[in-house]
TIZA-741031 format. One line per field, with one value per residue: residue in one letter; x, y, z of N, C-alpha, C in turn. Coordinates in nm, 3 decimals, padded with zeros to 5 digits. Atoms other than C-alpha are relative to their C-alpha. Last residue first. Layout:
residu = [A,...];
n_X = [X,...];
n_Y = [Y,...];
n_Z = [Z,...];
ca_X = [X,...];
ca_Y = [Y,...];
ca_Z = [Z,...];
c_X = [X,...];
c_Y = [Y,...];
c_Z = [Z,...];
! end
This chain:
residu = [M,I,K,L,R,T,N,G,I,Y,L,A,L,A,A,A,N,S,V,N,L,S,K,I,E,G,P,M,D,M,R,A,V,V,S,C,T,E,R,T,L,Q,R,L,G,K,G,E,A,G,L,V,L,A,L,P,S,Q,L,E,V,A,A,L,N,E,S,G,E,S,D,L,G,V,T,M,F,G,E,D,N,L,E,N,L,A,R,A,L,N,Q,V,L,V,L,P,V,M,E,L,A,G,S,A,S,K,A,L,V,G,T,A,E,P,S,H,R,A,T,T,V,V,A,K,V,A,F,A,A,A,S,R,L,I,A,G,V,N,H,P,D,T,I,Q,D,L,V,L,V,V,G,D,R,P,L,K,R,I,D,P,S,A,L,H,D,A,E,A,L,L,G,Q,H,V,A,D,P,G,L,R,Q,D,I,T,Q,P,R,V,I,E,P,T,V,R,L,E,I,N,E,E,T,L,R,R,A,A,N,E,T,L,F,L,K,R,I,K,R,K,P,N,A,L,A,A,T,V,T,H,W,G,Y,L,I,V,L,D,L,P,E,R,T,R,P,E,R,R,R,D,D,P,K,G,K,R,E,W,R,R,P,A,G,S,G,G,K,P,R,D,K,Q,F,R,P,K,R,D,R,D,S,M];
n_X = [-00.020,00.080,00.168,00.050,-00.089,-00.033,00.166,-00.007,-00.145,-00.007,00.125,-00.018,-00.032,00.090,00.056,-00.081,00.013,00.128,00.079,00.079,00.129,00.052,-00.045,00.046,-00.118,-00.029,-00.067,00.036,-00.079,00.135,00.070,00.010,-00.062,-00.056,-00.039,00.065,00.084,-00.077,-00.085,00.118,00.050,-00.092,-00.103,-00.002,00.022,-00.053,-00.156,-00.088,00.006,-00.031,-00.052,-00.066,-00.098,-00.058,-00.099,00.021,00.123,00.069,00.049,00.071,00.004,-00.076,00.049,00.090,00.132,00.101,-00.045,00.019,-00.143,-00.066,-00.099,-00.007,-00.073,-00.109,00.029,-00.096,00.045,00.016,00.164,00.063,-00.082,00.033,00.088,-00.050,-00.052,00.124,00.019,-00.055,00.025,-00.147,-00.145,-00.108,-00.116,-00.049,-00.118,-00.018,-00.069,00.034,00.114,-00.047,-00.039,00.049,00.117,00.022,-00.052,00.043,00.136,-00.080,-00.054,00.008,00.071,00.046,00.083,00.145,00.105,-00.031,-00.078,00.107,-00.061,-00.065,-00.040,-00.133,00.003,00.026,-00.094,00.045,-00.100,00.042,00.136,-00.007,-00.034,00.096,00.127,-00.061,00.015,00.132,00.038,-00.080,00.056,00.161,00.109,00.052,00.110,-00.013,-00.087,-00.091,-00.054,-00.176,00.035,-00.100,-00.057,00.016,-00.128,00.003,00.000,00.149,-00.045,-00.005,-00.101,00.042,-00.062,-00.185,00.017,-00.098,-00.094,00.006,-00.093,00.061,-00.148,-00.057,00.094,00.116,00.073,00.134,00.106,-00.052,00.069,-00.098,-00.089,-00.045,-00.004,-00.117,-00.070,-00.034,-00.148,-00.120,-00.072,-00.095,-00.004,00.012,-00.134,00.065,-00.004,-00.078,-00.071,00.011,-00.125,00.032,-00.065,00.031,00.125,00.043,-00.025,00.103,00.085,-00.042,00.065,00.118,00.063,00.016,00.062,-00.042,00.046,00.029,-00.023,00.080,-00.028,-00.148,00.015,-00.060,00.021,00.134,00.013,-00.039,00.172,00.057,-00.050,-00.007,00.128,00.036,00.133,00.043,00.055,-00.007,00.104,00.106,-00.101,00.008,00.133,-00.036,00.094,00.117,-00.031,00.042,00.064,00.017,-00.010,00.099,00.131,00.022,-00.053,00.089,00.032,00.159,00.092,-00.005,00.066,-00.063,-00.093,00.069,00.019,-00.115,-00.017,00.112,00.072,00.139,00.133,00.115,00.139,00.147,00.062,00.012,-00.065,00.086,-00.049,00.123,00.127,00.035,-00.138,00.115];
n_Y = [00.103,00.005,-00.001,-00.124,-00.122,-00.022,-00.047,-00.064,-00.113,-00.044,-00.072,-00.170,-00.080,-00.041,-00.088,-00.129,-00.049,-00.063,-00.131,00.025,00.054,00.026,-00.136,-00.044,00.081,00.120,00.039,00.034,00.071,00.047,00.144,-00.028,00.122,00.074,-00.122,-00.002,-00.123,-00.129,-00.033,00.036,-00.105,-00.078,00.012,-00.116,-00.155,-00.102,00.069,00.083,00.154,00.027,00.137,00.064,00.067,00.086,00.073,00.124,00.007,-00.106,00.035,-00.123,-00.129,-00.136,-00.043,-00.083,00.119,-00.060,-00.035,-00.131,-00.039,00.068,00.075,00.116,00.165,00.034,00.149,00.071,00.102,-00.009,-00.011,-00.156,-00.109,00.009,-00.042,-00.109,-00.027,00.044,-00.057,-00.105,-00.071,00.009,00.072,-00.088,00.052,-00.108,00.048,-00.034,-00.061,-00.039,-00.141,-00.059,-00.138,-00.150,-00.022,-00.138,00.001,00.060,-00.082,-00.136,00.047,00.118,00.070,00.001,-00.004,00.057,-00.028,00.043,00.102,00.054,-00.072,00.102,-00.024,00.084,00.083,-00.045,00.011,-00.153,-00.102,00.024,-00.028,-00.134,-00.097,00.014,-00.070,-00.096,-00.049,00.016,-00.179,-00.123,00.016,-00.075,00.079,00.057,00.066,00.127,00.050,00.142,00.053,00.111,00.085,00.113,00.075,00.053,-00.050,-00.101,00.045,-00.063,-00.152,00.016,-00.054,-00.139,-00.025,-00.039,-00.098,-00.070,-00.084,-00.132,-00.003,-00.151,00.035,-00.132,00.012,00.010,-00.127,-00.019,-00.084,-00.069,00.141,00.065,-00.059,-00.101,-00.008,00.083,-00.079,-00.078,00.034,-00.033,00.129,00.125,00.100,00.153,00.143,00.141,00.061,-00.076,00.086,00.003,-00.086,-00.099,-00.118,-00.053,-00.040,-00.072,-00.107,-00.026,-00.019,-00.131,00.009,00.006,00.118,00.030,00.171,00.088,00.142,00.061,00.213,00.010,00.131,-00.010,-00.058,-00.072,-00.110,-00.012,-00.034,-00.109,-00.072,-00.026,-00.077,-00.166,-00.050,-00.009,00.130,00.028,00.085,-00.024,00.098,-00.135,-00.019,-00.145,-00.112,-00.058,-00.116,00.067,-00.071,-00.134,00.061,-00.054,00.111,00.124,00.038,00.056,-00.107,-00.107,-00.034,-00.032,-00.103,-00.127,-00.005,00.063,-00.045,-00.011,-00.166,-00.128,-00.020,-00.073,00.052,00.103,-00.064,00.060,00.089,-00.049,-00.042,00.096,-00.082,-00.032,-00.037,00.090,-00.099,-00.121,-00.156,-00.142];
n_Z = [-00.092,00.089,-00.099,00.021,-00.044,-00.178,-00.030,00.085,-00.045,-00.095,00.056,00.094,-00.102,-00.080,00.011,-00.003,-00.158,-00.049,00.032,00.126,00.045,00.142,00.066,00.155,00.047,-00.012,-00.107,-00.033,-00.119,-00.169,-00.048,-00.152,-00.017,-00.102,-00.052,-00.193,00.009,00.033,-00.096,-00.024,00.037,-00.051,00.104,00.093,-00.082,00.005,00.035,-00.077,-00.003,00.106,-00.046,00.153,-00.050,00.112,-00.021,00.061,00.136,00.043,00.128,-00.034,00.154,-00.057,-00.111,00.056,-00.025,-00.012,-00.168,-00.021,-00.009,-00.133,00.022,-00.083,00.025,-00.097,00.038,-00.067,-00.030,-00.121,-00.018,00.072,-00.090,-00.123,00.022,00.014,-00.095,-00.073,00.065,-00.103,-00.110,-00.088,00.020,00.024,00.064,00.103,00.055,00.122,-00.019,-00.096,00.049,00.136,00.012,00.033,-00.033,-00.058,-00.151,-00.102,-00.024,-00.079,-00.175,-00.067,00.039,-00.113,00.054,00.083,-00.100,-00.145,00.041,00.134,00.099,00.030,00.122,00.043,00.137,00.126,00.075,00.040,-00.030,-00.110,-00.023,00.019,-00.105,-00.111,-00.010,00.004,-00.157,-00.014,00.071,-00.067,-00.115,-00.066,-00.069,00.151,-00.089,00.006,00.087,-00.001,00.149,00.025,00.125,00.030,-00.027,-00.135,-00.095,-00.093,-00.114,-00.078,-00.075,-00.120,00.008,-00.056,-00.084,00.068,-00.016,-00.114,00.045,00.019,00.059,00.141,00.147,00.097,00.124,-00.111,00.111,-00.106,-00.100,-00.207,-00.080,-00.076,-00.110,00.036,00.140,-00.008,-00.056,00.152,00.069,-00.069,-00.146,00.058,-00.084,00.028,00.000,-00.037,00.147,00.085,00.093,00.157,00.083,00.137,-00.062,-00.143,00.039,00.099,-00.141,-00.080,-00.025,00.004,-00.147,-00.034,-00.035,-00.096,-00.020,-00.132,00.053,00.080,00.023,00.152,-00.028,00.104,00.092,00.026,-00.111,-00.002,00.160,00.046,-00.063,00.128,00.104,-00.042,-00.075,-00.145,-00.034,-00.111,-00.025,-00.080,-00.088,-00.047,-00.074,00.090,-00.026,-00.109,-00.063,-00.069,-00.120,-00.037,-00.070,-00.125,-00.103,00.064,-00.037,-00.113,-00.116,00.005,00.132,-00.074,00.050,-00.080,-00.144,-00.121,-00.070,-00.119,00.032,-00.047,00.073,00.052,00.054,-00.031,00.020,00.089,-00.041,00.103,-00.089,-00.134,-00.057,-00.059,-00.117,-00.002,00.016,-00.102,-00.025,-00.038];
ca_X = [-04.255,-04.193,-04.010,-03.658,-03.461,-03.703,-03.817,-03.437,-03.369,-03.661,-03.575,-03.244,-03.399,-03.611,-03.319,-03.110,-03.393,-03.376,-03.038,-02.985,-02.779,-02.427,-02.236,-02.343,-02.243,-02.478,-02.449,-02.504,-02.351,-02.553,-02.309,-02.276,-02.092,-02.221,-02.296,-02.305,-02.115,-01.767,-01.963,-02.147,-01.807,-01.695,-01.980,-02.165,-02.183,-02.074,-02.115,-02.481,-02.574,-02.578,-02.816,-02.853,-03.058,-03.183,-03.370,-03.531,-03.506,-03.196,-03.024,-02.749,-02.582,-02.530,-02.822,-02.578,-02.312,-02.042,-01.720,-01.904,-01.732,-02.077,-02.206,-02.493,-02.477,-02.624,-02.811,-02.925,-03.176,-03.148,-03.220,-02.864,-02.770,-03.059,-02.904,-02.568,-02.724,-02.906,-02.541,-02.405,-02.673,-02.650,-02.944,-03.241,-03.536,-03.795,-04.022,-04.340,-04.457,-04.813,-04.875,-04.512,-04.638,-04.872,-04.700,-04.363,-04.253,-04.505,-04.416,-03.984,-04.110,-04.328,-04.265,-04.058,-03.744,-03.520,-03.174,-02.843,-02.966,-03.278,-03.064,-03.302,-03.487,-03.737,-04.007,-04.154,-04.121,-04.429,-04.240,-04.497,-04.450,-04.079,-04.069,-04.293,-04.058,-03.734,-03.909,-03.965,-03.567,-03.460,-03.692,-03.608,-03.231,-03.058,-02.972,-02.734,-02.704,-03.040,-03.169,-03.412,-03.659,-03.730,-03.939,-03.989,-03.901,-04.109,-03.965,-03.995,-03.604,-03.650,-03.883,-04.158,-04.134,-04.393,-04.594,-04.565,-04.868,-05.048,-05.130,-05.287,-05.257,-05.476,-05.565,-05.371,-05.062,-04.819,-04.543,-04.337,-04.568,-04.422,-04.605,-04.779,-04.863,-04.952,-05.201,-05.366,-05.303,-05.544,-05.809,-05.957,-06.200,-06.111,-06.150,-06.365,-06.168,-06.187,-06.250,-06.357,-06.318,-06.675,-06.532,-06.750,-06.692,-06.334,-06.409,-06.607,-06.330,-06.097,-06.288,-06.346,-05.989,-05.892,-05.719,-05.697,-05.572,-05.467,-05.460,-05.327,-05.226,-05.206,-05.583,-05.444,-05.704,-05.678,-05.321,-05.376,-05.629,-05.320,-05.026,-05.240,-05.396,-05.132,-05.020,-04.882,-04.645,-04.617,-04.583,-04.390,-04.082,-04.323,-04.358,-04.095,-04.171,-03.911,-03.679,-03.748,-03.439,-03.181,-03.119,-03.277,-03.106,-02.767,-02.843,-02.843,-02.638,-02.384,-02.091,-01.957,-02.107,-02.006,-02.251,-02.390,-02.235,-02.014,-02.271,-02.504,-02.304,-02.073,-01.749,-01.422,-01.232,-00.855,-00.550,-00.333,-00.421,-00.573,-00.268,-00.369,-00.087,00.128,00.151,-00.022];
ca_Y = [05.573,05.859,05.983,06.044,05.862,05.551,05.513,05.469,05.246,05.044,05.073,04.955,04.641,04.572,04.583,04.410,04.126,04.128,04.133,03.832,03.925,03.965,03.968,03.641,03.554,03.816,04.209,04.333,04.637,04.763,04.958,05.318,05.434,05.816,06.081,05.783,05.840,05.663,05.336,05.250,05.326,05.068,04.804,04.771,04.435,04.122,03.801,03.946,04.216,04.614,04.801,05.186,05.384,05.712,05.965,06.273,06.333,06.333,06.077,06.204,05.871,05.663,05.370,05.345,05.255,05.479,05.346,05.114,04.751,04.567,04.815,04.963,05.327,05.637,05.880,06.190,06.333,06.674,06.652,06.731,06.399,06.168,06.281,06.178,05.826,05.772,05.836,05.594,05.399,05.372,05.302,05.338,05.176,05.338,05.070,05.280,05.084,04.931,04.746,04.575,04.535,04.293,03.977,04.069,03.700,03.687,03.978,03.831,03.491,03.592,03.958,04.240,04.109,04.045,04.315,04.318,04.565,04.805,04.937,04.949,05.226,05.136,05.437,05.582,05.285,05.354,05.072,04.772,04.848,04.847,04.530,04.389,04.506,04.361,04.043,04.052,04.176,03.923,03.633,03.787,03.709,03.974,04.274,04.461,04.765,04.823,05.159,05.239,05.560,05.697,06.013,06.338,06.448,06.270,06.137,06.368,06.372,05.938,05.971,05.690,05.346,05.215,04.925,04.628,04.469,04.189,03.808,03.714,03.306,03.271,02.882,02.924,03.018,02.821,02.700,02.426,02.197,02.472,02.792,02.698,02.351,02.406,02.643,02.379,02.202,02.392,02.317,02.635,02.929,03.181,03.542,03.791,04.132,04.395,04.115,04.300,04.183,04.127,03.896,03.637,03.660,03.597,03.319,03.187,03.184,03.106,02.721,02.735,02.800,03.119,03.230,03.622,03.770,04.121,04.322,04.695,04.812,05.114,05.089,04.851,04.625,04.371,04.354,04.339,04.056,03.898,03.920,03.880,03.514,03.380,03.450,03.708,03.710,04.038,04.036,04.336,04.065,03.832,03.493,03.211,02.965,02.685,02.801,02.573,02.332,02.455,02.263,02.481,02.785,02.682,02.722,02.408,02.074,02.052,01.889,01.660,01.377,01.420,01.472,01.238,01.336,01.082,00.745,00.663,00.531,00.780,00.936,00.784,01.010,01.128,01.075,00.854,00.983,00.654,00.566,00.507,00.799,00.645,00.359,-00.017];
ca_Z = [07.206,06.973,07.282,07.017,07.286,07.285,06.907,06.832,07.149,06.986,06.612,06.668,06.871,06.620,06.342,06.527,06.539,06.198,06.139,06.323,06.634,06.785,07.088,07.229,07.594,07.748,07.787,07.463,07.330,07.055,06.795,06.656,06.328,06.269,05.990,05.811,05.445,05.553,05.663,05.306,05.153,05.353,05.353,05.618,05.783,05.612,05.829,05.810,05.588,05.693,05.895,05.806,06.117,05.922,06.190,06.128,06.376,06.638,06.834,07.128,07.094,07.432,07.359,07.002,07.212,06.972,06.845,06.627,06.572,06.576,06.315,06.323,06.062,06.227,05.956,06.084,05.838,05.751,05.365,05.264,05.498,05.340,04.999,05.110,05.200,04.896,04.702,04.928,04.827,04.478,04.293,04.537,04.568,04.844,04.987,05.161,05.512,05.544,05.213,05.256,05.569,05.524,05.697,05.599,05.614,05.316,05.118,05.142,05.079,04.727,04.624,04.706,04.500,04.674,04.754,04.601,04.281,04.328,04.674,04.971,05.173,05.407,05.465,05.757,06.021,06.273,06.497,06.416,06.078,06.070,06.262,05.977,05.764,05.900,05.926,05.526,05.464,05.703,05.503,05.206,05.273,04.995,05.293,05.085,05.279,05.430,05.502,05.808,05.844,06.168,06.291,06.143,05.797,05.572,05.268,04.963,04.898,04.868,04.595,04.686,04.454,04.315,04.406,04.223,04.035,04.138,04.151,04.397,04.600,04.914,05.022,05.412,05.149,05.419,05.180,05.220,04.857,04.655,04.532,04.184,04.247,04.588,04.473,04.249,04.568,04.765,04.578,04.334,04.342,04.109,04.258,04.083,04.190,04.483,04.698,04.979,05.305,05.473,05.762,05.684,05.305,05.307,05.569,05.277,05.061,05.221,05.287,04.920,04.831,04.644,04.375,04.279,03.961,03.900,04.200,04.131,04.562,04.578,04.758,05.007,05.187,04.922,04.997,05.336,05.288,05.056,05.317,05.618,05.499,05.304,04.932,04.721,04.384,04.229,03.832,03.664,03.594,03.445,03.620,03.468,03.250,03.176,02.856,02.593,02.509,02.248,01.968,01.705,01.831,01.748,01.409,01.147,01.204,01.520,01.427,01.674,01.564,01.182,00.944,00.652,00.277,00.307,00.367,00.659,00.898,01.086,00.920,01.066,01.251,01.063,01.352,01.180,00.805,00.581,00.370,00.013,-00.057,00.135,-00.058,00.032];
c_X = [-00.138,-00.116,-00.103,-00.139,-00.041,00.065,-00.010,-00.114,-00.023,00.062,-00.028,-00.100,00.051,00.040,-00.112,-00.071,00.115,-00.053,-00.110,-00.034,-00.027,-00.143,-00.093,-00.041,-00.002,00.118,-00.024,00.056,-00.118,00.057,-00.117,-00.032,-00.045,-00.014,00.078,00.074,-00.082,-00.129,00.059,00.008,-00.133,-00.085,00.070,00.110,00.013,00.034,00.069,00.120,00.081,-00.038,00.019,00.026,-00.009,00.096,00.045,00.125,00.023,-00.090,-00.078,-00.047,-00.089,-00.048,00.046,-00.168,-00.141,-00.059,-00.078,00.072,-00.019,00.139,00.077,00.081,00.012,-00.013,00.122,00.038,00.144,-00.012,-00.017,-00.131,-00.064,00.096,-00.098,-00.124,00.020,00.058,-00.143,-00.074,00.046,-00.038,00.135,00.153,00.062,00.111,00.030,00.154,00.087,00.155,00.046,-00.117,00.048,00.028,-00.094,-00.134,-00.035,00.036,-00.054,-00.203,-00.032,00.029,00.032,-00.125,-00.151,-00.055,-00.125,-00.120,00.058,00.126,-00.109,00.062,00.101,00.056,00.152,-00.013,-00.040,00.126,-00.040,00.099,-00.069,-00.146,-00.031,00.071,-00.088,-00.110,00.045,-00.021,-00.219,-00.095,00.040,-00.053,-00.104,-00.075,-00.047,-00.038,00.066,00.062,00.072,00.014,00.139,-00.017,00.117,-00.002,-00.010,00.085,-00.033,-00.024,-00.174,-00.014,00.050,00.161,00.033,00.037,00.106,-00.057,00.072,00.071,00.001,00.128,-00.077,00.096,-00.031,-00.128,-00.115,-00.087,-00.123,-00.101,00.049,-00.111,00.138,00.120,00.097,00.083,00.127,00.101,-00.002,00.124,00.100,00.024,00.050,00.057,-00.043,00.112,-00.083,00.008,00.039,00.097,-00.015,00.137,00.024,00.058,-00.019,-00.115,00.065,00.068,-00.125,-00.059,00.071,-00.016,-00.123,-00.041,-00.005,-00.064,-00.018,-00.065,-00.053,00.019,-00.107,-00.003,00.062,-00.061,00.087,-00.025,-00.124,00.019,00.092,-00.117,-00.112,00.066,00.078,-00.085,00.040,-00.053,-00.073,-00.019,00.055,-00.098,-00.088,00.074,00.094,-00.111,-00.018,-00.069,-00.144,00.002,-00.099,-00.111,-00.036,00.036,-00.107,-00.107,00.025,00.054,-00.092,-00.094,-00.107,-00.023,-00.006,-00.066,00.062,00.117,-00.079,-00.062,00.085,00.057,-00.051,-00.067,-00.109,-00.164,-00.073,-00.135,-00.139,-00.154,-00.035,00.074,-00.137,00.014,-00.146,-00.131,-00.055,00.117];
c_Y = [00.054,-00.104,-00.027,00.008,00.050,00.101,00.055,00.114,00.163,00.102,00.030,00.087,00.163,-00.009,00.049,00.084,00.124,00.073,00.048,00.109,-00.003,-00.039,00.029,00.117,00.026,-00.017,-00.183,-00.106,-00.059,-00.076,-00.008,-00.175,-00.020,-00.145,-00.064,00.089,-00.008,00.107,00.176,00.099,00.075,00.118,00.143,-00.030,00.100,00.143,00.125,-00.071,-00.028,-00.204,-00.041,-00.157,-00.126,-00.085,-00.121,-00.096,00.106,-00.028,00.117,-00.029,00.073,00.115,00.115,00.084,00.095,-00.147,00.036,00.061,00.192,00.089,-00.069,-00.100,-00.093,-00.144,-00.066,-00.139,-00.033,-00.091,00.051,-00.022,00.143,00.132,00.027,00.089,00.154,00.058,00.052,00.163,00.062,00.060,-00.027,-00.058,00.069,-00.090,00.072,-00.076,00.028,00.109,00.091,00.089,00.027,00.090,00.086,00.027,00.171,-00.028,-00.095,00.042,00.067,-00.032,-00.182,-00.068,00.013,00.088,-00.126,00.007,-00.024,-00.145,-00.109,00.046,-00.086,00.023,-00.150,-00.038,00.127,00.002,00.163,00.122,-00.005,00.081,00.113,00.022,00.017,00.118,00.164,00.040,00.015,00.117,00.125,-00.060,00.038,-00.087,-00.098,-00.117,-00.138,-00.024,-00.096,00.000,-00.123,-00.058,-00.093,-00.178,00.029,00.033,00.114,-00.095,00.006,00.165,-00.013,00.019,00.175,00.094,00.138,00.130,00.067,00.090,00.167,00.014,00.119,-00.020,00.146,00.037,00.046,00.087,00.065,00.127,00.121,-00.052,-00.086,00.076,00.132,00.005,-00.034,00.137,00.032,-00.095,00.048,-00.075,-00.142,-00.088,-00.133,-00.098,-00.111,-00.062,00.081,-00.034,00.004,00.050,00.114,00.111,00.007,00.103,00.138,00.048,00.062,00.047,00.179,00.041,00.017,-00.167,-00.036,-00.143,-00.046,-00.123,-00.062,-00.173,-00.090,-00.109,00.047,00.088,00.149,00.131,00.081,00.083,00.168,00.072,00.045,00.039,00.142,00.126,-00.020,-00.071,-00.031,-00.142,-00.018,-00.091,00.107,00.061,00.106,00.165,00.043,00.161,-00.049,00.001,00.133,-00.006,00.047,-00.064,-00.119,-00.009,-00.073,00.137,00.159,00.082,00.001,00.094,00.109,-00.022,-00.072,00.094,00.011,00.090,00.154,00.084,00.104,-00.080,-00.077,00.066,-00.030,-00.096,00.060,00.043,-00.074,00.103,00.054,-00.020,-00.066,00.069,00.066,00.140];
c_Z = [00.099,00.077,-00.153,00.083,-00.073,00.019,00.147,00.056,-00.094,00.077,00.163,00.049,-00.024,00.096,00.113,-00.028,00.044,00.135,00.010,-00.047,-00.091,-00.029,-00.118,-00.010,-00.133,-00.064,00.066,00.112,00.048,00.048,00.111,00.015,00.131,-00.030,00.156,00.051,00.131,-00.037,00.028,00.147,00.092,-00.010,00.038,-00.085,-00.123,00.046,-00.079,-00.065,00.136,-00.005,-00.123,00.061,-00.141,00.110,-00.103,-00.008,-00.030,-00.104,-00.008,-00.137,00.042,-00.120,00.049,00.124,-00.058,00.083,00.085,00.082,00.010,00.063,00.175,-00.067,00.119,-00.035,00.063,-00.037,00.060,00.107,00.184,00.046,-00.028,00.088,00.107,-00.012,00.003,00.134,00.060,-00.077,00.044,00.141,00.022,-00.139,-00.095,-00.042,-00.115,00.000,-00.175,-00.036,00.083,-00.020,-00.063,00.027,00.021,00.072,00.014,00.173,00.124,00.038,00.049,00.144,00.078,-00.046,00.112,-00.012,-00.085,00.057,00.151,-00.007,-00.119,-00.135,-00.050,-00.120,00.079,-00.114,-00.126,-00.092,-00.069,00.064,00.110,-00.005,-00.039,00.107,00.085,-00.020,-00.004,00.180,00.068,-00.022,00.094,00.132,-00.036,00.085,-00.103,00.052,-00.043,-00.103,00.041,-00.129,00.002,-00.158,-00.079,00.011,00.137,00.080,00.121,00.120,00.013,00.082,00.156,-00.031,00.042,00.100,-00.003,00.051,00.130,-00.034,-00.032,-00.049,-00.047,-00.063,-00.064,-00.154,00.097,-00.069,-00.006,-00.002,00.154,00.103,00.044,00.090,-00.029,-00.120,00.085,00.059,-00.118,-00.046,00.027,00.107,-00.040,00.099,-00.087,00.022,00.018,-00.188,-00.101,-00.054,-00.121,-00.002,-00.069,00.085,00.138,00.034,-00.025,00.080,00.065,-00.035,00.012,00.133,00.021,00.006,00.085,00.026,00.192,-00.021,-00.103,00.049,-00.160,-00.040,-00.132,-00.165,-00.054,00.072,-00.090,-00.152,00.033,00.076,-00.142,-00.078,00.016,00.046,00.178,00.090,00.151,00.066,00.170,00.109,00.069,00.055,-00.071,00.031,00.108,00.026,00.085,00.159,00.011,00.082,00.121,00.096,00.020,00.095,00.123,00.108,00.028,-00.157,00.041,-00.118,00.027,00.117,00.086,00.100,00.170,00.015,-00.006,-00.142,-00.047,-00.144,00.057,00.021,-00.071,00.081,-00.065,00.092,00.173,00.114,00.043,00.118,00.050,00.001,00.071,-00.051];
! end
């Protein structure tokens, strides 16, 4: 056999089907032709609300536009007994239908609503009295929901958070807030340091909470309007956030554990702030 007739050492055989058949490693047609269909996702402008307190608070909020309402027979009966206005014609479904939508672990109590997002207020138009909370990249929806719940309990004027690096105001967050999402304005900003500077310019006393703070919050001479700034668990306040706050304070704890879950820290800080400002 001549060298010309020999097959190159590393040449792969073509698959059966003739010389015109494509090799296994070649893709036929456009790349999109071989992609799987994407999973169905909720529209970005759609808010999912579930649970008794969450949905009934949304129904009572004239600023919240309800698109669809899904109820079990028991939930519909209870709403009627408590004279709660539905605002939209509900679709009566079995509990399993809502389970399939939310997952088996969601405690929905037979209520699920699809709604529009609430408008984000202008940070420059916040009330100049009382307390505002500022969240520095707190991403856990359970924590943010619990913070909103405490904010509603302490009559906080608004909660300020970044549009990015924060959970959406839907689903788990809304359920954890237990209706507070309808009671406390949520202000979304693009840049937190810039937002803090705006609060400083508007006369707010901005107090960052950090375990390494130079002063004890209970000893700081607090003034209204007051903005309490909380950082994410583990990371705490970012450096630029710390530098933008007028004061960085700590909360001294008497026990063996010196730090709190961020939602518990928010509740304690609000209690201290309200007491010092004589709001309570």
